[in-house]
VEXPAGU-883162 format. One line per field, with one value per residue: residue in three letters; chain; x, y, z of N, C-alpha, C in turn. Coordinates in steps of 0.001 Angstrom, whole numbers, m for minus. Layout:
BEGIN
r: [ALA, ...]
c: [A, ...]
nu: [X, ...]
nv: [Y, ...]
nw: [Z, ...]
cau: [X, ...]
cav: [Y, ...]
caw: [Z, ...]
cu: [X, ...]
cv: [Y, ...]
cw: [Z, ...]
//
This chain:
BEGIN
r: [UNK, UNK, UNK, UNK, UNK, UNK, UNK, UNK, UNK, UNK, UNK, UNK, UNK, UNK, UNK, UNK, UNK, UNK, UNK, UNK, UNK, UNK, UNK, UNK, UNK, UNK, UNK, UNK, UNK, UNK, UNK, UNK, UNK, UNK, UNK, UNK, UNK, UNK, UNK, UNK, UNK, UNK, UNK, UNK, UNK, UNK, UNK, UNK, UNK, UNK, UNK, UNK, UNK, UNK, UNK, UNK, UNK, UNK, UNK, UNK, UNK, UNK, UNK, UNK, UNK, UNK, UNK, UNK, UNK, UNK, UNK, UNK, UNK, UNK, UNK, UNK, UNK, UNK, UNK, UNK, UNK, UNK, UNK, UNK, UNK, UNK, UNK, UNK, UNK, UNK, UNK, UNK, UNK, UNK, UNK, UNK, UNK, UNK, UNK, UNK, UNK, UNK, UNK, UNK, UNK, UNK, UNK, UNK, UNK, UNK, UNK, UNK, UNK, UNK, UNK, UNK, UNK, UNK, UNK, UNK, UNK, UNK, UNK, UNK, UNK, UNK, UNK, UNK, UNK, UNK, UNK, UNK, UNK, UNK, UNK, UNK, UNK, UNK, UNK, UNK, UNK, UNK, UNK, UNK, UNK, UNK, UNK, UNK, UNK, UNK, UNK, UNK, UNK, UNK, UNK, UNK, UNK, UNK, UNK, UNK, UNK, UNK, UNK, UNK, UNK, UNK, UNK, UNK, UNK, UNK, UNK, UNK, UNK, UNK, UNK, UNK, UNK, UNK, UNK, UNK, UNK, UNK, UNK, UNK, UNK, UNK, UNK, UNK, UNK, UNK, UNK, UNK, UNK, UNK, UNK, UNK, UNK, UNK, UNK, UNK, UNK, UNK, UNK, UNK, UNK, UNK, UNK, UNK, UNK, UNK, UNK, UNK, UNK, UNK, UNK, UNK, UNK, UNK, UNK, UNK, UNK, UNK, UNK, UNK, UNK, UNK, UNK]
c: [A, A, A, A, A, A, A, A, A, A, A, A, A, A, A, A, A, A, A, A, A, A, A, A, A, A, A, A, A, A, A, A, A, A, A, A, A, A, A, A, A, A, A, A, A, A, A, A, A, A, A, A, A, A, A, A, A, A, A, A, A, A, A, A, A, A, A, A, A, A, A, A, A, A, A, A, A, A, A, A, A, A, A, A, A, A, A, A, A, A, A, A, A, A, A, A, A, A, A, A, A, A, A, A, A, A, A, A, A, A, A, A, A, A, A, A, A, A, A, A, A, A, A, A, A, A, A, A, A, A, A, A, A, A, A, A, A, A, A, A, A, A, A, A, A, A, A, A, A, A, A, A, A, A, A, A, A, A, A, A, A, A, A, A, A, A, A, A, A, A, A, A, A, A, A, A, A, A, A, A, A, A, A, A, A, A, A, A, A, A, A, A, A, A, A, A, A, A, A, A, A, A, A, A, A, A, A, A, A, A, A, A, A, A, A, A, A, A, A, A, A, A, A, A, A, A, A]
nu: [m98489, m97380, m99134, m100721, m98912, m99187, m101422, m101461, m99288, m100612, m102457, m101241, m99577, m101526, m102610, m100357, m100079, m102217, m101975, m99702, m100472, m101895, m100330, m99765, m98053, m98102, m98541, m101766, m102199, m101126, m101948, m104278, m103432, m102606, m104811, m106073, m104260, m104061, m106553, m107032, m104940, m106330, m108660, m107705, m106287, m108697, m109977, m108325, m108046, m110793, m110601, m109186, m110697, m112629, m112444, m110506, m107794, m104094, m101993, m99317, m99608, m101364, m100172, m97704, m99320, m100133, m97767, m96685, m98331, m98225, m95526, m95505, m97362, m95972, m94072, m95175, m96205, m93457, m92579, m94307, m94495, m91928, m89900, m86624, m85740, m87660, m89845, m91161, m89479, m88820, m90925, m90528, m88031, m89664, m91691, m89906, m88275, m90645, m91649, m88831, m89006, m90847, m90855, m88171, m84434, m83123, m85753, m86297, m83755, m84362, m87010, m85759, m84118, m85653, m86779, m84999, m84422, m86675, m86969, m84557, m86069, m87790, m87295, m87491, m86931, m86119, m83443, m81821, m81616, m80361, m77827, m77046, m76596, m75667, m74359, m75747, m77893, m76926, m76141, m78854, m79935, m77665, m78867, m81648, m80492, m79506, m81281, m83709, m81342, m80964, m83113, m84176, m82370, m83567, m85464, m85021, m83857, m86263, m87553, m86284, m86374, m89035, m88971, m87129, m88645, m91370, m90450, m89903, m91928, m93051, m91711, m91945, m94554, m94808, m93307, m95183, m96504, m95597, m95255, m98177, m99029, m97301, m98040, m100648, m99975, m99025, m101330, m103012, m101057, m101349, m104220, m104263, m102776, m103785, m106269, m105325, m104688, m106801, m108295, m106200, m106505, m109153, m108827, m106926, m109420, m110921, m109047, m108691, m111535, m112257, m110001, m111417, m113725, m113183, m112083, m113804, m115626, m113582, m113664, m116214, m115997, m113973, m115397, m117577, m116105, m115584, m117933]
nv: [24388, 22974, 21279, 23088, 23523, 21032, 21041, 23183, 22406, 20129, 21997, 23533, 21695, 20791, 22844, 23825, 21353, 21674, 23980, 24073, 21841, 23659, 25411, 23847, 22362, 19307, 16482, 15325, 12616, 12343, 14218, 13454, 11436, 12829, 13947, 12003, 10959, 13322, 13666, 10823, 11721, 13859, 12697, 10564, 12564, 14032, 11775, 11133, 13728, 13401, 10934, 11782, 13722, 12736, 9976, 10415, 10007, 9227, 12241, 11861, 9087, 9116, 10592, 9471, 7423, 8955, 9673, 7725, 7430, 10024, 10037, 7806, 9200, 11713, 9993, 8650, 11202, 12454, 10998, 10903, 13627, 14474, 12677, 11772, 14852, 15796, 19236, 18766, 17637, 19028, 18525, 15937, 17682, 19012, 17573, 15862, 17852, 18803, 16577, 15868, 17894, 17601, 14973, 14419, 14774, 11985, 10768, 12509, 11851, 9238, 9527, 11399, 9214, 7558, 8989, 9799, 7010, 6513, 8311, 7884, 5794, 6905, 7521, 7956, 5611, 4212, 3584, 4075, 6380, 8073, 7343, 8433, 11740, 11588, 13086, 15456, 14183, 13028, 15759, 16619, 14684, 14949, 17570, 16613, 15449, 17387, 19463, 17236, 17140, 19890, 21068, 18942, 19143, 22029, 21447, 19846, 21538, 23363, 21235, 21021, 23756, 24147, 21806, 23044, 24995, 24198, 22872, 25107, 26389, 24791, 24686, 27431, 26941, 25660, 27197, 29333, 28041, 27173, 30158, 30658, 29064, 29712, 32484, 32003, 30498, 33081, 34875, 33174, 33157, 35828, 36025, 34742, 36305, 38790, 37321, 36803, 39467, 40325, 38986, 39911, 42089, 42166, 41316, 43312, 45254, 44076, 43693, 46229, 47218, 45506, 46928, 49191, 49041, 47714, 49725, 51352, 49210, 48452, 50878, 51092, 48835, 49348, 51196, 50017, 48618, 50425, 51105]
nw: [35552, 33496, 32990, 31552, 29652, 28035, 26779, 25371, 24090, 22407, 20980, 19163, 17995, 16390, 14977, 13265, 12181, 10149, 9118, 8067, 5795, 4836, 2895, 1268, 1066, 1533, m940, m2629, m1352, 680, 1947, 2643, 4424, 6495, 7373, 8407, 10396, 12233, 13231, 14786, 16283, 17352, 18561, 20374, 22577, 23113, 24449, 26662, 27986, 28811, 30509, 32389, 33444, 34297, 35963, 37283, 38174, 38459, 37927, 36790, 35485, 33716, 31927, 31038, 29922, 27938, 26535, 25448, 23070, 22055, 21100, 19499, 17529, 16702, 15216, 13362, 12250, 11331, 9660, 7564, 6352, 5162, 6371, 7710, 7044, 8014, 9225, 11050, 13230, 15254, 16807, 18671, 19592, 21760, 23225, 24400, 25978, 28101, 29386, 30296, 32135, 33442, 34550, 35884, 34762, 34247, 33383, 31690, 29691, 28892, 27549, 25411, 24036, 23508, 21556, 19784, 18364, 17113, 15568, 13700, 12331, 11404, 8795, 4947, 3491, 5854, 8320, 6728, 5196, 7625, 7858, 5119, 6006, 8329, 9961, 10092, 11461, 14045, 15330, 15459, 17464, 19137, 19994, 21287, 23767, 24703, 25632, 26941, 29078, 30319, 30809, 32690, 34410, 35608, 36462, 38212, 40033, 40324, 42087, 44165, 45353, 45929, 48139, 49687, 50625, 51115, 53577, 55209, 55702, 57392, 59513, 59919, 60453, 62865, 64583, 64920, 66084, 68348, 69275, 69842, 72023, 73631, 74266, 75256, 77637, 78826, 78831, 80790, 82910, 83435, 83853, 86492, 88027, 88302, 89281, 91907, 92536, 92867, 94787, 97086, 97310, 98223, 100829, 102105, 101880, 103776, 106445, 107173, 107501, 109442, 111386, 111657, 112495, 114653, 116853, 117946, 119414, 121457, 122732, 123567, 125146, 127198, 128470, 129171, 131149, 132770, 134286]
cau: [m97767, m96683, m100571, m101170, m97917, m99256, m102664, m100937, m98202, m101414, m103039, m100049, m99467, m102916, m102934, m99473, m100122, m103483, m101228, m98488, m101233, m102947, m99511, m99397, m96714, m98109, m99322, m102999, m102370, m100233, m102497, m105401, m102918, m102083, m105634, m106429, m104002, m104612, m108078, m106674, m104035, m107295, m109437, m107277, m106302, m109888, m109981, m106967, m108453, m112188, m110654, m108413, m112201, m114287, m111709, m109663, m106321, m103033, m101604, m98494, m99800, m101994, m98846, m96987, m99428, m100225, m96680, m96335, m99129, m97746, m94158, m95865, m98202, m95113, m93285, m95845, m96408, m92505, m92311, m95470, m93609, m90629, m88489, m85189, m85859, m89102, m89795, m91773, m88511, m88533, m91962, m89624, m87454, m90631, m91906, m89021, m87954, m91726, m91491, m87928, m88992, m92291, m90857, m86693, m83900, m83582, m87025, m85702, m83326, m85193, m87595, m84190, m83370, m87106, m87327, m84098, m84668, m87799, m86364, m83869, m86674, m89264, m86937, m88751, m86091, m85786, m82276, m80926, m81780, m79627, m76459, m76609, m76937, m75323, m73797, m76980, m78548, m76357, m76427, m80122, m79705, m77463, m79834, m82675, m80010, m79350, m83170, m83343, m80860, m81206, m84715, m84311, m81619, m84315, m86884, m84483, m83695, m87263, m88037, m85269, m86032, m89766, m89054, m86862, m89458, m92239, m90058, m89638, m93233, m93546, m91016, m92809, m95860, m94252, m92745, m96003, m97862, m94973, m95442, m99358, m98928, m96603, m99022, m102117, m99643, m98691, m102807, m103430, m100680, m101777, m105436, m104355, m102091, m105047, m107189, m104379, m104408, m108460, m108295, m105184, m107383, m110127, m108203, m106367, m110456, m111037, m108440, m108785, m113033, m111933, m109667, m112281, m114969, m112147, m111896, m115066, m115482, m112270, m113827, m117819, m115489, m113385, m116399, m118039, m115582, m115616, m119346]
cav: [24769, 21598, 20296, 24130, 23616, 20035, 21307, 24408, 22126, 19424, 22821, 24119, 20657, 20819, 24040, 23541, 20476, 22395, 25319, 23054, 21174, 24933, 26245, 22956, 21129, 17642, 16018, 14901, 11104, 12778, 15068, 12606, 10380, 13683, 14609, 10748, 11051, 14277, 13247, 10073, 12762, 15056, 11842, 10467, 13464, 13817, 10497, 11071, 14199, 13244, 10481, 12439, 14389, 11254, 8851, 11269, 9260, 10137, 12915, 11262, 8075, 9266, 11072, 8036, 6423, 9684, 10162, 6609, 7517, 11405, 9587, 6988, 10154, 12202, 8889, 8910, 12899, 12890, 10205, 11773, 15250, 14264, 11395, 12860, 15980, 17057, 20084, 18632, 16722, 20054, 17564, 15399, 18127, 19638, 16510, 15570, 18675, 19207, 15014, 16130, 18910, 17151, 13781, 14844, 14467, 10722, 10029, 12663, 11164, 8126, 9933, 11527, 8034, 7075, 9651, 8958, 5563, 6087, 9706, 6757, 4800, 7643, 7857, 6938, 4245, 3734, 4025, 4430, 8116, 8404, 7267, 9314, 12548, 11306, 14576, 16488, 13443, 13242, 16840, 17050, 13929, 15811, 18349, 15868, 14952, 18592, 19835, 16911, 17948, 21181, 20758, 17952, 20364, 22994, 20329, 19258, 22878, 23790, 20643, 21298, 24808, 23836, 21387, 24024, 26152, 23741, 23016, 26746, 27359, 23634, 25337, 28905, 26895, 25118, 28682, 29973, 27130, 27734, 31125, 31191, 28360, 30952, 33168, 31593, 30650, 34642, 34957, 32624, 33775, 37301, 35957, 34393, 37785, 39549, 37320, 37301, 40887, 40816, 38528, 40819, 43702, 41957, 40633, 44437, 45595, 42913, 44068, 47856, 47543, 45200, 47892, 50639, 48276, 47248, 50844, 51666, 48200, 48952, 52117, 50971, 47530, 50301, 51865, 48876, 47939, 51612, 51353]
caw: [34529, 32582, 32672, 30734, 28548, 27328, 26371, 24438, 22791, 21382, 20109, 18284, 16751, 15034, 13978, 12416, 10765, 9592, 8255, 6843, 4615, 4014, 2303, 159, 1503, 1119, m1995, m2631, m1033, 1950, 2751, 3469, 5897, 7431, 7831, 9320, 11577, 12894, 13524, 15174, 17266, 18335, 19559, 21509, 22969, 23939, 25512, 27948, 29171, 28777, 31575, 33484, 33933, 34684, 36854, 38540, 38149, 38974, 36570, 35956, 35154, 32447, 31090, 30843, 28619, 27057, 25978, 24264, 21898, 21381, 20300, 17868, 16526, 16271, 14261, 11651, 11610, 10325, 8377, 6098, 6299, 4888, 7096, 8524, 7216, 8669, 10169, 12553, 14171, 16887, 18155, 19291, 20891, 22631, 24108, 25315, 26953, 28881, 29959, 30912, 33066, 34666, 35545, 35817, 33979, 34023, 32326, 30209, 28964, 28373, 26398, 24155, 23533, 22385, 20369, 18697, 17994, 16439, 14175, 12890, 11557, 10372, 7565, 4202, 3839, 7880, 8699, 4950, 5204, 8397, 6898, 4126, 6857, 9732, 10978, 10833, 12391, 15082, 15583, 16130, 18276, 20157, 20888, 22344, 25056, 25473, 26116, 28281, 30487, 30477, 31613, 33889, 35417, 35823, 36953, 39604, 40723, 41315, 43017, 45647, 46107, 46426, 49229, 50727, 50593, 51806, 54798, 55552, 55970, 58183, 60543, 60483, 61539, 64001, 65189, 65139, 67241, 70060, 69845, 70268, 72991, 74930, 74268, 76211, 78825, 78978, 79188, 81588, 83790, 83652, 84765, 87938, 88827, 88546, 90673, 93036, 93552, 93554, 96516, 98172, 97459, 99504, 102012, 102665, 102813, 105387, 107702, 107455, 107489, 110475, 112205, 111778, 113560, 116411, 117672, 118429, 119814, 122448, 123195, 124576, 125579, 128354, 129037, 129967, 132427, 133982, 134916]
cu: [m97423, m98235, m100936, m100400, m98453, m100340, m102349, m100372, m99683, m102430, m102558, m100051, m100493, m102786, m101408, m99383, m101324, m102670, m100106, m98981, m101738, m101652, m99419, m98399, m96587, m99015, m100987, m103055, m101728, m101099, m103886, m105001, m102983, m102765, m106243, m105299, m103809, m105778, m107720, m106081, m105606, m108124, m108832, m106795, m107739, m109985, m109562, m107387, m110104, m112051, m109852, m109874, m112754, m113538, m110984, m108086, m105041, m102581, m100702, m98849, m100597, m101203, m98065, m97926, m99779, m98485, m96012, m97178, m98692, m96529, m95033, m96685, m96962, m94011, m93615, m95956, m94697, m92429, m93825, m95042, m92450, m89502, m88091, m85234, m86846, m89092, m90392, m91174, m88509, m89988, m91582, m88732, m88457, m91084, m90646, m88422, m89230, m91747, m89934, m88069, m90127, m91448, m89267, m85725, m83662, m84314, m86534, m84833, m83233, m86250, m86774, m84191, m84629, m86974, m86266, m84237, m86274, m87549, m85302, m85130, m88116, m88615, m87913, m87818, m85387, m84422, m81081, m80667, m80407, m78246, m76438, m76734, m76414, m74525, m74899, m77886, m78005, m76240, m77793, m80052, m78830, m78053, m80845, m81878, m79710, m80504, m83490, m82855, m80701, m82660, m84918, m83852, m82813, m85192, m86240, m84266, m84909, m87922, m87224, m85706, m87562, m90054, m88078, m87838, m91033, m91985, m89653, m91107, m93707, m92715, m91622, m94337, m95329, m93948, m94125, m97110, m97069, m95493, m97439, m99664, m98343, m97826, m100417, m101324, m99972, m100373, m102961, m102996, m101116, m103276, m105318, m103597, m102991, m106345, m106608, m104917, m105880, m108432, m107419, m105948, m108923, m109876, m107627, m108165, m110838, m110804, m108904, m110663, m113047, m111839, m110376, m113333, m114230, m112099, m112844, m115720, m114342, m112754, m115023, m117147, m114724, m114596, m117599, m117461, m115652, m116790, m119028]
cv: [24006, 21106, 21710, 23692, 22428, 20262, 22127, 23451, 20863, 20349, 22742, 22656, 20403, 21498, 24209, 22967, 20624, 23139, 25015, 22777, 22755, 25753, 25410, 22550, 19571, 17670, 15633, 13666, 11263, 13322, 14248, 11609, 11165, 13733, 13169, 10454, 12116, 14010, 12207, 10876, 13603, 13739, 11187, 10942, 14073, 12991, 10842, 12479, 14058, 11736, 10750, 13134, 13507, 10747, 9470, 10477, 10306, 10962, 12025, 9794, 8179, 10188, 10270, 7428, 7630, 9811, 8752, 6863, 8498, 10733, 8482, 8192, 10825, 11674, 9254, 10193, 13393, 12369, 10627, 13239, 15199, 13527, 12566, 13947, 17021, 17710, 20204, 17754, 17692, 18887, 16766, 16248, 18623, 18801, 15680, 16969, 18563, 17364, 15498, 17291, 18510, 15900, 14030, 14411, 12800, 10273, 10988, 12352, 9768, 8334, 10586, 10767, 7311, 7901, 9782, 7943, 5676, 7679, 8770, 6144, 5767, 8424, 7537, 5798, 4110, 4474, 4566, 5890, 8702, 8524, 7991, 11151, 12107, 12691, 15535, 15745, 13221, 14593, 17172, 16075, 14272, 16550, 17552, 15751, 16351, 19680, 18644, 16858, 18730, 21112, 19992, 18819, 21223, 22395, 20225, 20525, 23564, 22864, 20997, 22692, 24707, 22895, 21665, 24809, 25299, 23330, 24019, 26709, 25646, 24114, 26970, 28355, 26311, 26487, 28674, 29127, 26852, 28783, 31336, 29938, 29139, 32068, 33080, 31203, 31874, 35081, 34303, 33092, 35280, 37388, 35552, 35552, 38500, 39028, 37253, 38302, 41414, 40363, 39369, 41643, 43568, 42174, 42106, 44942, 45344, 43479, 45366, 47592, 46751, 46212, 49096, 50415, 47814, 48412, 50975, 50401, 48312, 50013, 51643, 49416, 48481, 51002, 51289, 48655, 49299, 51585, 49662]
cw: [33426, 32058, 31210, 29214, 27657, 26527, 25311, 23702, 21593, 20427, 19360, 17510, 15442, 14416, 12915, 11518, 9617, 8564, 7704, 5466, 3962, 3023, 1162, m23, 1456, m178, m1503, m1242, 540, 2473, 3511, 4622, 7019, 8299, 8827, 10943, 12607, 13659, 14658, 16640, 17985, 19094, 20658, 22779, 23929, 25060, 26459, 28651, 29419, 30544, 32703, 34276, 34830, 35839, 37595, 38768, 37971, 37520, 35694, 34970, 33625, 31393, 30663, 29816, 27322, 25587, 24782, 23083, 21483, 20122, 18879, 17118, 15824, 14961, 13181, 11484, 10643, 9720, 6911, 5917, 5515, 5681, 8187, 8558, 7110, 9451, 11270, 13263, 15396, 17565, 19314, 20557, 22370, 23680, 25091, 26441, 28162, 29754, 31096, 32073, 34140, 35502, 36140, 34865, 33386, 33362, 31220, 29177, 28573, 27407, 25410, 23253, 22443, 21198, 19510, 18274, 16657, 15265, 13524, 11993, 10612, 9313, 6163, 3949, 5135, 7621, 7844, 5081, 6044, 8231, 5970, 4756, 7705, 10386, 11018, 11104, 13951, 15430, 16655, 17313, 19630, 21118, 21619, 23695, 25538, 26293, 27135, 29406, 30885, 31022, 32737, 35023, 36211, 36765, 38770, 40856, 41598, 41955, 44277, 46200, 46593, 47812, 50461, 51174, 52003, 53353, 55791, 56298, 57255, 59296, 60953, 61239, 62935, 65396, 65575, 66216, 68405, 70296, 70399, 71812, 74031, 75539, 75348, 77326, 79201, 79702, 80357, 83170, 84301, 84421, 86032, 88500, 88896, 89413, 91802, 93717, 93717, 94858, 97642, 98358, 98568, 100672, 102729, 103115, 103486, 106409, 108039, 108072, 109484, 111450, 112481, 112853, 115353, 117489, 118161, 119431, 121054, 123469, 124717, 125372, 127420, 128911, 130247, 131415, 133544, 134804, 135930]
//
């Protein structure tokens, strides 16, 4: 699910920037810089997925590298589209939420902090823009941490539930193994009983035959004595 979410987020980011330019929100110079930025985004995103496919490195390692590149990309995207007033501020929220859900709330808080710092310096005049409208900035930063904590909390719940399910599956497999062993012992006991019954039947048959043969032999022995 998370892998799909990261891929969809990248696609939506490209479509969003292209659509933002299509409605004429950027001037000619800004539009050219945005095209260069989105081209760089597509290039390194393709390289990330190519490395994942070819080298089969650990997914978390790849995503950690991608996070740094994504934060830099979002910083320049926000800076080129209005600074601290940019609508693309939501990209910071999305990347914080996804990484908090993927890595846990502690890592999510770190991503939220990095996003907040980058957001401070994304203004046209740097931190001065934030000072001019600190209430709006404080609210946006608060949302970053709220998303990180909420997604991280959900992630921890999912991990606990998954661990509990895995423990139940392990316990079930152990009980199934014990049941199979008990069934095998029962079958072996049944086979031993069947062999014992067969031997008992053969013994009974032999005793009956011996009895039947012994009666005429006794008669013959008595006749011989009489003669």
